[in-house]
PyMOL CGO cylinders between C-alpha atoms (Angstrom):
from pymol import cmd
from pymol.cgo import CYLINDER

trace = [
    CYLINDER, -5.72, -9.25, 5.92, -8.66, -11.30, 4.91, 0.3, 1, 1, 1, 1, 1, 1,
    CYLINDER, -8.66, -11.30, 4.91, -11.13, -8.79, 5.30, 0.3, 1, 1, 1, 1, 1, 1,
    CYLINDER, -11.13, -8.79, 5.30, -9.46, -6.41, 3.46, 0.3, 1, 1, 1, 1, 1, 1,
    CYLINDER, -9.46, -6.41, 3.46, -8.78, -8.64, 0.92, 0.3, 1, 1, 1, 1, 1, 1,
    CYLINDER, -8.78, -8.64, 0.92, -12.63, -10.32, 0.57, 0.3, 1, 1, 1, 1, 1, 1,
    CYLINDER, -12.63, -10.32, 0.57, -13.69, -6.39, -0.12, 0.3, 1, 1, 1, 1, 1, 1,
    CYLINDER, -13.69, -6.39, -0.12, -16.36, -7.05, 2.26, 0.3, 1, 1, 1, 1, 1, 1,
    CYLINDER, -16.36, -7.05, 2.26, -17.13, -3.73, 3.32, 0.3, 1, 1, 1, 1, 1, 1,
    CYLINDER, -17.13, -3.73, 3.32, -16.07, -1.88, 0.88, 0.3, 1, 1, 1, 1, 1, 1,
    CYLINDER, -16.07, -1.88, 0.88, -18.32, -0.64, -2.17, 0.3, 1, 1, 1, 1, 1, 1,
    CYLINDER, -18.32, -0.64, -2.17, -15.85, -0.23, -5.30, 0.3, 1, 1, 1, 1, 1, 1,
    CYLINDER, -15.85, -0.23, -5.30, -14.57, 2.49, -7.19, 0.3, 1, 1, 1, 1, 1, 1,
    CYLINDER, -14.57, 2.49, -7.19, -13.62, 3.57, -3.91, 0.3, 1, 1, 1, 1, 1, 1,
    CYLINDER, -13.62, 3.57, -3.91, -10.51, 5.07, -2.20, 0.3, 1, 1, 1, 1, 1, 1,
    CYLINDER, -10.51, 5.07, -2.20, -8.05, 3.00, -0.03, 0.3, 1, 1, 1, 1, 1, 1,
    CYLINDER, -8.05, 3.00, -0.03, -5.10, 3.71, 1.62, 0.3, 1, 1, 1, 1, 1, 1,
    CYLINDER, -5.10, 3.71, 1.62, -2.83, 0.24, 0.85, 0.3, 1, 1, 1, 1, 1, 1,
    CYLINDER, -2.83, 0.24, 0.85, -0.11, 0.36, 3.84, 0.3, 1, 1, 1, 1, 1, 1,
    CYLINDER, -0.11, 0.36, 3.84, 3.49, -1.38, 3.76, 0.3, 1, 1, 1, 1, 1, 1,
    CYLINDER, 3.49, -1.38, 3.76, 5.67, -1.80, 6.71, 0.3, 1, 1, 1, 1, 1, 1,
    CYLINDER, 5.67, -1.80, 6.71, 9.55, -2.15, 5.55, 0.3, 1, 1, 1, 1, 1, 1,
    CYLINDER, 9.55, -2.15, 5.55, 12.95, -0.61, 6.78, 0.3, 1, 1, 1, 1, 1, 1,
    CYLINDER, 12.95, -0.61, 6.78, 13.20, 2.92, 7.80, 0.3, 1, 1, 1, 1, 1, 1,
    CYLINDER, 13.20, 2.92, 7.80, 16.02, 5.27, 6.62, 0.3, 1, 1, 1, 1, 1, 1,
    CYLINDER, 16.02, 5.27, 6.62, 15.68, 4.30, 3.35, 0.3, 1, 1, 1, 1, 1, 1,
    CYLINDER, 15.68, 4.30, 3.35, 13.82, 5.25, 0.30, 0.3, 1, 1, 1, 1, 1, 1,
    CYLINDER, 13.82, 5.25, 0.30, 11.26, 2.27, 1.12, 0.3, 1, 1, 1, 1, 1, 1,
    CYLINDER, 11.26, 2.27, 1.12, 8.28, 4.85, 0.78, 0.3, 1, 1, 1, 1, 1, 1,
    CYLINDER, 8.28, 4.85, 0.78, 8.96, 6.11, -3.13, 0.3, 1, 1, 1, 1, 1, 1,
    CYLINDER, 8.96, 6.11, -3.13, 9.69, 2.17, -4.09, 0.3, 1, 1, 1, 1, 1, 1,
    CYLINDER, 9.69, 2.17, -4.09, 6.40, 1.28, -2.70, 0.3, 1, 1, 1, 1, 1, 1,
    CYLINDER, 6.40, 1.28, -2.70, 4.45, 3.75, -4.39, 0.3, 1, 1, 1, 1, 1, 1,
    CYLINDER, 4.45, 3.75, -4.39, 6.59, 3.43, -7.68, 0.3, 1, 1, 1, 1, 1, 1,
    CYLINDER, 6.59, 3.43, -7.68, 5.84, -0.41, -7.71, 0.3, 1, 1, 1, 1, 1, 1,
    CYLINDER, 5.84, -0.41, -7.71, 1.91, 0.59, -6.81, 0.3, 1, 1, 1, 1, 1, 1,
    CYLINDER, 1.91, 0.59, -6.81, 2.02, 3.07, -9.65, 0.3, 1, 1, 1, 1, 1, 1,
    CYLINDER, 2.02, 3.07, -9.65, 3.76, 1.16, -12.23, 0.3, 1, 1, 1, 1, 1, 1,
    CYLINDER, 3.76, 1.16, -12.23, 1.36, -1.86, -11.87, 0.3, 1, 1, 1, 1, 1, 1,
    CYLINDER, 1.36, -1.86, -11.87, -1.19, 0.18, -12.67, 0.3, 1, 1, 1, 1, 1, 1,
    CYLINDER, -1.19, 0.18, -12.67, -2.70, 2.10, -9.26, 0.3, 1, 1, 1, 1, 1, 1,
    CYLINDER, -2.70, 2.10, -9.26, -4.24, 5.40, -9.72, 0.3, 1, 1, 1, 1, 1, 1,
    CYLINDER, -4.24, 5.40, -9.72, -3.34, 7.78, -6.89, 0.3, 1, 1, 1, 1, 1, 1,
    CYLINDER, -3.34, 7.78, -6.89, -5.94, 10.22, -5.15, 0.3, 1, 1, 1, 1, 1, 1,
    CYLINDER, -5.94, 10.22, -5.15, -5.14, 13.58, -4.54, 0.3, 1, 1, 1, 1, 1, 1,
    CYLINDER, -5.14, 13.58, -4.54, -5.16, 12.78, -0.82, 0.3, 1, 1, 1, 1, 1, 1,
    CYLINDER, -5.16, 12.78, -0.82, -1.10, 12.43, 0.56, 0.3, 1, 1, 1, 1, 1, 1,
    CYLINDER, -1.10, 12.43, 0.56, 1.07, 9.33, 0.72, 0.3, 1, 1, 1, 1, 1, 1,
    CYLINDER, 1.07, 9.33, 0.72, 2.21, 9.12, 4.09, 0.3, 1, 1, 1, 1, 1, 1,
    CYLINDER, 2.21, 9.12, 4.09, 4.91, 7.45, 6.40, 0.3, 1, 1, 1, 1, 1, 1,
    CYLINDER, 4.91, 7.45, 6.40, 5.57, 6.83, 10.10, 0.3, 1, 1, 1, 1, 1, 1,
    CYLINDER, 5.57, 6.83, 10.10, 9.14, 5.09, 12.06, 0.3, 1, 1, 1, 1, 1, 1,
    CYLINDER, 9.14, 5.09, 12.06, 8.34, 2.69, 14.61, 0.3, 1, 1, 1, 1, 1, 1,
    CYLINDER, 8.34, 2.69, 14.61, 9.42, 3.69, 17.93, 0.3, 1, 1, 1, 1, 1, 1,
    CYLINDER, 9.42, 3.69, 17.93, 12.48, 2.16, 17.75, 0.3, 1, 1, 1, 1, 1, 1,
    CYLINDER, 12.48, 2.16, 17.75, 13.29, 3.91, 14.36, 0.3, 1, 1, 1, 1, 1, 1,
    CYLINDER, 13.29, 3.91, 14.36, 14.32, 1.03, 12.58, 0.3, 1, 1, 1, 1, 1, 1,
    CYLINDER, 14.32, 1.03, 12.58, 10.68, 0.15, 10.75, 0.3, 1, 1, 1, 1, 1, 1,
    CYLINDER, 10.68, 0.15, 10.75, 8.65, 2.20, 8.78, 0.3, 1, 1, 1, 1, 1, 1,
    CYLINDER, 8.65, 2.20, 8.78, 5.23, 1.94, 8.10, 0.3, 1, 1, 1, 1, 1, 1,
    CYLINDER, 5.23, 1.94, 8.10, 3.54, 3.80, 4.31, 0.3, 1, 1, 1, 1, 1, 1,
    CYLINDER, 3.54, 3.80, 4.31, 0.39, 4.64, 3.25, 0.3, 1, 1, 1, 1, 1, 1,
    CYLINDER, 0.39, 4.64, 3.25, -0.72, 4.82, -0.27, 0.3, 1, 1, 1, 1, 1, 1,
    CYLINDER, -0.72, 4.82, -0.27, -4.13, 6.15, -0.91, 0.3, 1, 1, 1, 1, 1, 1,
    CYLINDER, -4.13, 6.15, -0.91, -5.07, 5.15, -4.47, 0.3, 1, 1, 1, 1, 1, 1,
    CYLINDER, -5.07, 5.15, -4.47, -8.40, 4.84, -6.38, 0.3, 1, 1, 1, 1, 1, 1,
    CYLINDER, -8.40, 4.84, -6.38, -9.35, 0.96, -6.82, 0.3, 1, 1, 1, 1, 1, 1,
    CYLINDER, -9.35, 0.96, -6.82, -12.11, -0.26, -9.21, 0.3, 1, 1, 1, 1, 1, 1,
    CYLINDER, -12.11, -0.26, -9.21, -12.50, -3.32, -8.26, 0.3, 1, 1, 1, 1, 1, 1,
    CYLINDER, -12.50, -3.32, -8.26, -11.84, -6.27, -5.59, 0.3, 1, 1, 1, 1, 1, 1,
    CYLINDER, -11.84, -6.27, -5.59, -9.86, -7.73, -7.85, 0.3, 1, 1, 1, 1, 1, 1,
    CYLINDER, -9.86, -7.73, -7.85, -7.81, -4.80, -9.13, 0.3, 1, 1, 1, 1, 1, 1,
    CYLINDER, -7.81, -4.80, -9.13, -6.85, -4.77, -5.23, 0.3, 1, 1, 1, 1, 1, 1,
    CYLINDER, -6.85, -4.77, -5.23, -6.21, -8.23, -4.93, 0.3, 1, 1, 1, 1, 1, 1,
    CYLINDER, -6.21, -8.23, -4.93, -3.65, -7.68, -7.54, 0.3, 1, 1, 1, 1, 1, 1,
    CYLINDER, -3.65, -7.68, -7.54, -2.54, -3.72, -6.22, 0.3, 1, 1, 1, 1, 1, 1,
    CYLINDER, -2.54, -3.72, -6.22, -1.41, -6.27, -2.44, 0.3, 1, 1, 1, 1, 1, 1,
    CYLINDER, -1.41, -6.27, -2.44, 0.20, -8.64, -4.86, 0.3, 1, 1, 1, 1, 1, 1,
    CYLINDER, 0.20, -8.64, -4.86, 2.32, -6.15, -6.02, 0.3, 1, 1, 1, 1, 1, 1,
    CYLINDER, 2.32, -6.15, -6.02, 3.56, -4.86, -2.36, 0.3, 1, 1, 1, 1, 1, 1,
    CYLINDER, 3.56, -4.86, -2.36, 4.37, -8.34, -1.83, 0.3, 1, 1, 1, 1, 1, 1,
    CYLINDER, 4.37, -8.34, -1.83, 7.42, -7.29, -4.53, 0.3, 1, 1, 1, 1, 1, 1,
    CYLINDER, 7.42, -7.29, -4.53, 8.94, -5.02, -3.30, 0.3, 1, 1, 1, 1, 1, 1,
    CYLINDER, 8.94, -5.02, -3.30, 12.32, -5.42, -1.58, 0.3, 1, 1, 1, 1, 1, 1,
    CYLINDER, 12.32, -5.42, -1.58, 11.73, -4.63, 2.06, 0.3, 1, 1, 1, 1, 1, 1,
    CYLINDER, 11.73, -4.63, 2.06, 8.68, -5.10, 3.10, 0.3, 1, 1, 1, 1, 1, 1,
    CYLINDER, 8.68, -5.10, 3.10, 7.44, -7.35, 5.85, 0.3, 1, 1, 1, 1, 1, 1,
    CYLINDER, 7.44, -7.35, 5.85, 3.92, -6.89, 6.09, 0.3, 1, 1, 1, 1, 1, 1,
    CYLINDER, 3.92, -6.89, 6.09, 1.05, -5.58, 4.40, 0.3, 1, 1, 1, 1, 1, 1,
    CYLINDER, 1.05, -5.58, 4.40, -2.26, -4.09, 5.46, 0.3, 1, 1, 1, 1, 1, 1,
]
cmd.load_cgo(trace, "trace")
């Protein structure tokens, strides 16, 4: 996660998918997307995607966003941490 947050490897502005892991079988994907958009995240035309764990207990949610600079990236990662149920962020 440190590499992503450092902004190295990205040429801003650019599209970056933010990924959150949390409980499956709930409205988790919509909560993640809504929190990022409410915090000023600019959605792209790319589709929000989800993937369930092999046991079906957990789910990853990938939300593609247009990120203007490193500070915005760090701010949106912090927003992900505030979403109920988020266990990890990428």
